[in-house]
N, C-alpha and C positions, 0 to 999 in steps of 0.2 A: 478114492485117490483125492487128496486135498490139494487145492490150488496153492501156488506159492508166489503169486503175483505181488506187485509193489503195494504201496499204501499202508494201511494199518495192519495188514496181515504179516505174520512172521515168516521169514524164509525158513524152509525146511532144508536141512543139510544132512548129508550122509557121507562121511569121509572115510576113505580107505586108510590103512595104516601108513602108507606112503604119504598121503595128503596130510594126515595129522602130524607126521614128522616134519613135513615142509612148513606147516603152520607154526610149529614150535621154533623154527629158525627165522621167523619173520616177526616184526613188531606187531603187537596187539592182535595176534592170531590171524592176520590177513596175508594173502599171497602178495608177493612182490611181482608187479606186473610191468613189463616194459615191452610194448608192441614192437619197438625197434629191434629187439632181440628175438622176437617170436619166430619159430620155425614154420608156423602156419600162415604167415603173411602172404597175401595173394594180390597181384596187381588189380587195380580198379576197386578195391574195397577200402573201407575206412582205416583199417589197420596198416595200409600201405601209404598213408599220408607222410609228409615230411617230418623229420625228427622234432623240429620246434613245435609244430602243430600237435603232434602226438603227445608231447610233454604237457601241453596245455589241456588236452583231452583227458589225460590221466588225472589231472587235478580235480576234474568234475565227476569222476567215476569211482566206483568201488568194485570189489570182486565178490562174486557169489559162486558157490558150488552146489549143484543139484544132483540128486540120484536119478537113475533111469526111471521112466514112467511118472515123472513129476509134472504137474501142470504149471506152466509159467504164467500164461494169461489166457483169458477166455474171450471168444468172439462177443462183441457187444459191450465189453468193459471200457470204462473211460481210460484213454491212453495216457497214463501219468509218466511212464518211462519208456525208453527204447533200450534195446539190449544188443550189445556186440558179443558175438560168440567167439570165445577164445579157444575152446576145446570142446569136443563132443558134438552130438548131432541132435536136432530137434525135428519133429514132424509138425507141419502146419496143416490144419484142417478147417474146412468151412462147413457150416451146418451145426445147429445147436442141439440136435437130437442124435443120440448115439446110433440109431438105426437109419439116420439120414445124413451121414457125413461124407464129405469128399476130401481126400488127401490132396492138398494143393501142391506141396513140394516138400523135399527134405532139405533142411538148411544145416550147413556145417561151419567150421572155423572161418572167420572173416565176415560172415553175414551179419547184417544189421537188421534186427527185427523190430517192427513197429514204427519205422521211420515215417511213412506217409501219415499214419494216424497221429503221431506226435506233431508233425509239421502242420497238419490241418486242424489241430485242436479237436480231434474226433475220437472215435472209439476204435478198438482193435477190430479189423475186418475178418480176422481168422483166429483160431485158437492155436496155442503152441504147447507141445508136450515133448519132454525129453525122450529120445530113443535110447540114449546111453547116458552115463554120468557126464555132466557138462559143467564147464566153467564159463561164466558170462560176466560182462561188465555193464551193469545198468546205469543209465544216465537219465536223470530227472528231466522232464519236458522243459521247464524254464531254464535250467542250467545248459541244456543242449542248445536251445535257441540263442542264449547269450554267447555261447561258444561259437556258433555259426556266424553271428554278426561280427565277430572279431577276426574271422579267418576266411578269406575268399577261396582259398584252396579247399577248405572243408565244404563251403557252399557248392562248389562245382562237383565235389565228390558225392554230396547228397543228391544232386541232380542225376549223376551217373548211376547211383544205386537205385533210384526210383525208376530210371530207364531199364535197368537190369530186371527189376520186378515186372515191368511191362512186358519185356521180352519173354520172361518165364511164363507169364500168363498167356501170351500169344502162342508159345510152343505147346502149352497144355491144350488150348483150344484147337490148334491145327492137328495135334496128335489124335484127338477124339473125332473131329469132324471130317478130316481129309484122308485119313488112313482107312482103306477099305477092308483090310484083313487084320485079324488078331496079331499075326506075326509082325505086321508093319507097326501096329500100335505098341506092341511090346518092345520091338527093336528101337523105336524112337524113345520110349521111356528109358531104356537102358542107356541110350546115348545122352539123354538129358541128365540122368543121374551122374554119368561119367563126367560131364562138363561142369556140373554144379558142385559135386563133392568129391570128385576123383582126381587122379594124377595122370599126367600124360607120360607114356613110356617111350623109351627108345624103340624105333621101328613103327611108330604110329598108333600103337594100342593105348588102352586106358585101363586103369584099375581103381576100383572103389569098394567100400565096405558094403556088404549085403545087410541092410538094416530093416528092410520091409519083409513081411511075410508074403507068401504067394497070394493069400487072400487080399492083402492090401495092394499088391501089384495088380491084381485082377480088377480091383475097384478103379484104379487109375487108367487101366487099359480097356475098361468097359467089357469085361469078359468074366469067365468063371475061374475059380482057383484051379480046377482040374485042367483047364485049357492052358493056363499059365505054366503049370508043371510040365505038361506035355510039350509045349512050345519051347520052353527053356531046354528041355531034354533034347529036342531036335537041334537047337542052336549048338549045344555041346557036342552032339554027334557029328555035326557038320564042321566042327573045329572053329566056329566063329567066336565062342566064348568058353571060358572055364570057370568053375566055382570051386574054391578050395580054401579051407580055414576061414570061412565067412567073408571071403574076398572074391569079387567078380572081376575077371579080366576079359576085356574085349579085344580079341586078337584080330578080328576083321570088322572094324567099325564101318568101313565103307560098304560092306555087304548088308549090314543092318540098315544103313541109310538109304539104300536103293530099294528096300522092300516096299511094296505098294499094297 
């Protein structure tokens, strides 16, 4: 699998027939991007900034399209760009050896990747790989810093996004260290995925795409693949969750929350 990060390396693209048709309808083969009209806009993320600020952000970005299982950037690389996810999902992992990697989280539309690394003039702290075909808006480090200096609203949003990353890391630590049973760890993982990449349903439930294998979920819950399969089966039998067409629905999130 070849990396497709910024710098001197070329972006690898794989377009579906629909994407190629959309390319032909835009100038210079690029997507027309307007975050103000995006259906994936979420409160608290960069794409929910005011219209005038978003218009200036668009001027310093471009659009890229990546296939599934493409490497966006690798842990330890110089952070030359940050990336706003417009569509699709990516897996963030820590650890530079395949047999010693930890999945940090799944990021979806609205997420900004590499924000801390770019602001600190550092390196990427995790690796990012697409789980599905994805559309992203890369922003070069210097251009983004110039953009921030011009917009106080964007400065505050950057702080909020970094705080969100801290909260995700805290949830991850608490899930592993404070949950005594596998059921509790897996229940909290499902709730985290629901809040990070899911939608809230009428009646209090949540729905999100099933993007991780049972083995990957097991690594995040500190257990085995067989135990994940068995525990999910019990959740389904109890009516707390359902899985259909690669979508997970949490019918009883409060039950999952109270597991210890």
